[in-house]
C-alpha positions as CSV (number, residue, x, y, z in Angstrom):
1,M,-72.9,23.1,110.1
2,P,-69.8,23.0,107.9
3,E,-70.3,23.0,104.1
4,S,-69.5,19.9,102.1
5,T,-66.0,20.1,100.5
6,S,-66.5,17.1,98.2
7,S,-65.0,17.7,94.9
8,P,-67.1,17.3,91.7
9,A,-66.9,14.0,89.9
10,P,-64.1,13.8,87.4
11,H,-65.0,14.1,83.7
12,V,-65.4,10.8,81.9
13,A,-64.6,10.4,78.2
14,V,-65.1,7.3,76.2
15,V,-63.0,6.3,73.2
16,L,-65.0,4.0,71.1
17,L,-62.8,2.1,68.7
18,A,-64.6,1.4,65.4
19,G,-61.7,1.5,62.9
20,G,-61.4,-2.3,62.2
21,Q,-62.5,-3.8,58.9
22,G,-63.8,-7.1,60.3
23,A,-61.9,-9.2,57.8
24,R,-61.5,-12.1,60.2
25,A,-65.2,-12.2,60.8
26,G,-65.9,-12.8,57.1
27,F,-68.5,-10.1,56.6
28,D,-68.9,-7.9,53.5
29,R,-68.5,-4.8,55.7
30,P,-67.0,-3.9,59.1
31,K,-68.5,-6.1,61.8
32,Q,-69.3,-3.0,63.9
33,L,-71.9,-2.1,61.2
34,E,-73.5,-5.6,61.3
35,M,-77.0,-5.6,62.7
36,L,-77.6,-7.1,66.1
37,G,-81.4,-7.0,66.5
38,A,-82.6,-3.6,65.7
39,K,-79.3,-1.8,65.8
40,S,-75.8,-2.1,64.5
41,V,-73.1,-3.5,66.8
42,L,-71.5,-0.1,67.0
43,R,-74.8,1.6,67.9
44,W,-75.4,-0.6,70.9
45,S,-72.1,0.6,72.5
46,L,-72.5,4.2,71.4
47,D,-76.0,4.4,72.8
48,L,-75.0,2.8,76.1
49,F,-72.1,5.1,76.7
50,A,-73.9,8.3,75.5
51,A,-76.7,7.6,77.9
52,H,-74.6,6.8,80.9
53,P,-74.9,9.7,83.4
54,A,-71.2,9.7,84.3
55,V,-70.0,10.0,80.7
56,T,-69.4,13.6,79.7
57,T,-68.0,13.2,76.2
58,G,-66.8,10.6,73.7
59,V,-64.8,10.0,70.6
60,V,-65.8,7.5,67.9
61,V,-62.7,6.4,66.1
62,A,-63.8,5.3,62.6
63,N,-63.3,5.8,59.0
64,P,-65.6,8.1,57.0
65,D,-67.7,5.1,55.6
66,V,-68.5,3.9,59.1
67,M,-69.2,7.4,60.3
68,A,-71.6,8.0,57.5
69,A,-73.4,4.7,58.2
70,I,-74.0,5.5,61.9
71,G,-75.4,8.9,61.3
72,M,-75.3,11.8,63.8
73,L,-73.3,11.4,66.9
74,P,-74.8,12.1,70.3
75,E,-74.4,15.7,71.7
76,G,-70.9,16.3,73.0
77,W,-69.4,13.4,71.0
78,I,-66.9,13.8,68.2
79,S,-65.0,11.6,65.8
80,A,-61.4,10.9,65.0
81,S,-59.7,8.9,62.2
82,P,-58.4,5.4,63.0
83,G,-54.7,4.6,62.9
84,A,-53.0,1.7,61.3
85,E,-52.9,0.0,64.8
86,R,-55.1,0.2,67.8
87,Q,-52.6,2.3,69.8
88,Q,-52.5,4.9,67.1
89,S,-56.3,5.0,67.0
90,V,-56.3,5.7,70.8
91,A,-53.7,8.4,70.3
92,N,-55.8,10.0,67.6
93,A,-58.8,10.1,69.9
94,L,-56.7,11.7,72.7
95,T,-55.5,14.4,70.3
96,A,-59.2,15.0,69.3
97,L,-60.1,15.6,73.0
98,T,-58.8,19.2,73.2
99,D,-60.6,20.1,76.5
100,W,-59.0,17.3,78.5
101,D,-58.7,17.7,82.2
102,D,-55.8,16.2,84.1
103,D,-58.1,14.4,86.5
104,A,-60.4,13.2,83.7
105,R,-61.1,9.5,83.4
106,L,-60.8,7.7,80.0
107,L,-62.7,4.6,79.1
108,V,-61.5,2.7,75.9
109,H,-64.0,0.3,74.3
110,D,-63.9,-1.8,71.2
111,A,-67.1,-1.0,69.3
112,A,-67.2,-4.6,67.9
113,R,-68.0,-5.8,71.5
114,P,-71.7,-4.8,72.0
115,G,-72.3,-6.5,75.4
116,V,-71.2,-3.9,77.8
117,T,-73.8,-2.8,80.3
118,A,-74.3,0.3,82.5
119,D,-73.5,-1.9,85.5
120,V,-70.1,-2.8,84.0
121,V,-69.4,0.9,83.5
122,D,-70.4,1.7,87.0
123,R,-68.1,-1.0,88.4
124,L,-65.3,0.1,86.2
125,L,-65.6,3.7,87.4
126,A,-65.8,2.6,91.0
127,A,-62.6,0.6,90.5
128,L,-60.9,3.7,89.2
129,D,-61.6,5.4,92.5
130,G,-58.7,3.6,94.0
131,A,-56.5,2.8,91.0
132,D,-54.7,4.4,88.0
133,A,-56.2,1.8,85.6
134,A,-58.8,-0.9,85.6
135,I,-60.0,-3.6,83.2
136,P,-63.5,-5.1,83.5
137,T,-63.5,-8.9,83.7
138,L,-66.0,-11.7,84.0
139,P,-65.7,-15.0,85.9
140,V,-64.9,-17.9,83.6
141,P,-67.2,-20.9,84.3
142,D,-65.3,-23.4,82.2
143,T,-62.3,-25.4,83.3
144,L,-59.1,-23.8,82.0
145,V,-56.0,-25.9,81.4
146,A,-52.6,-24.4,80.8
147,Q,-50.8,-25.6,77.6
148,T,-47.3,-25.1,76.3
149,Q,-46.7,-26.3,72.8
150,A,-48.2,-29.9,72.7
151,Q,-48.1,-30.5,76.4
152,V,-51.2,-30.2,78.5
153,G,-50.4,-28.6,81.9
154,D,-52.1,-27.9,85.1
155,V,-55.7,-26.8,85.7
156,V,-55.7,-23.0,86.1
157,D,-56.9,-21.8,89.6
158,R,-60.0,-19.6,88.9
159,S,-60.7,-18.9,92.5
160,L,-58.8,-15.6,92.5
């Protein structure tokens, strides 16, 4: 019987962006530190990704105050400083990932969005099996209408 020649699963790294100040949300502190039930908004995402069996490492991109507030990072996780813009924060995270494999997969998540589930991560990783990039989406149950300036346009086809 021939031996299996399947290659090992690619490494998966998560960039958890937590550098925002939450000024638009109107809180006294960054919204990623606001409590949602028993945990901070940031901790919900961090715990989910750290526990996912496919995730091998992660980078929390946050300022020192946020890092101090969340405590110890999970094993294998590191931190990076945020940039002035989101793209600079992602670049800082990539620079921090020094042991990066060419075939590794990178998931980028906004820490102020705590609703991600393991099922969403699984579907995203499956989508990456046949693509260079993927974005998780959800169906929109509401009617959407296109609008340009003050003109109401056509109903958007949501069947696709």
